[in-house]
C-alpha positions in Angstrom: 131.7 82.5 114.4 132.4 85.5 116.4 130.0 87.3 118.8 130.4 91.0 119.5 128.5 94.1 120.4 127.1 96.1 117.4 129.5 99.0 118.3 132.4 96.7 117.7 131.5 96.2 114.0 133.6 98.3 111.6 132.3 100.0 108.4 133.4 97.0 106.3 131.1 94.7 108.4 128.2 97.2 108.1 128.7 97.4 104.3 128.7 93.6 104.0 125.6 93.4 106.3 123.8 95.9 104.1 124.7 93.9 101.0 123.0 90.9 102.6 119.9 93.0 103.4 119.7 94.1 99.8 119.5 90.5 98.7 116.2 90.1 100.6 114.5 93.0 98.8 111.6 93.5 98.4 111.0 91.8 101.8 113.8 93.0 104.1 113.2 92.8 107.8 113.4 96.1 109.6 114.3 94.2 112.7 117.7 93.3 111.3 118.5 96.7 109.9 121.5 98.5 111.1 119.6 101.5 112.5 117.2 99.3 114.5 120.0 97.1 115.9 122.1 100.1 116.9 119.0 101.8 118.5 118.2 98.6 120.5 121.9 98.3 121.5 121.8 101.8 123.1 118.8 100.8 125.2 119.8 97.1 125.7 123.5 96.6 126.4 123.1 92.9 126.1 122.6 93.2 122.3 125.1 91.1 120.3 125.8 90.2 116.8 127.0 86.8 115.7 129.3 87.2 112.7 129.0 83.9 110.8 131.9 82.8 108.7 132.7 80.0 106.3 136.1 79.4 104.8 137.3 82.7 106.2 134.5 84.7 104.5 131.6 86.4 106.3 128.4 84.8 105.2 125.9 86.2 107.6 125.1 88.3 110.6 122.6 87.4 113.4 121.7 90.2 115.8 120.3 88.9 119.1 120.0 89.6 122.8 122.7 87.8 124.8 121.7 84.4 126.0 119.9 84.1 129.3 120.1 80.6 130.7 121.7 79.6 127.4 119.0 80.8 125.0 119.5 83.8 122.8 116.4 85.8 121.8 115.5 88.1 118.9 116.7 91.7 119.1 114.1 93.6 121.1 112.2 90.4 121.8 108.6 91.2 122.6 108.7 94.3 120.4 110.0 92.8 117.2 107.7 89.7 117.1 
């Protein structure tokens, strides 16, 4: 697993992320959508994305607010719940 800022993700990562979002149709979460995560990151510099890998392949993305006292929270916690 790698943790980075949303701005550090390249187009390949965003395409892969979008493909995962399409799998959740018809119930995708707007709170994990690229536009939302990027907008939150502009307002909250502690926004991060965990890039989850298995056997060298990306299998998921988990946007979150950087841990405070060791506990990560949902992106825009308090707004997105």
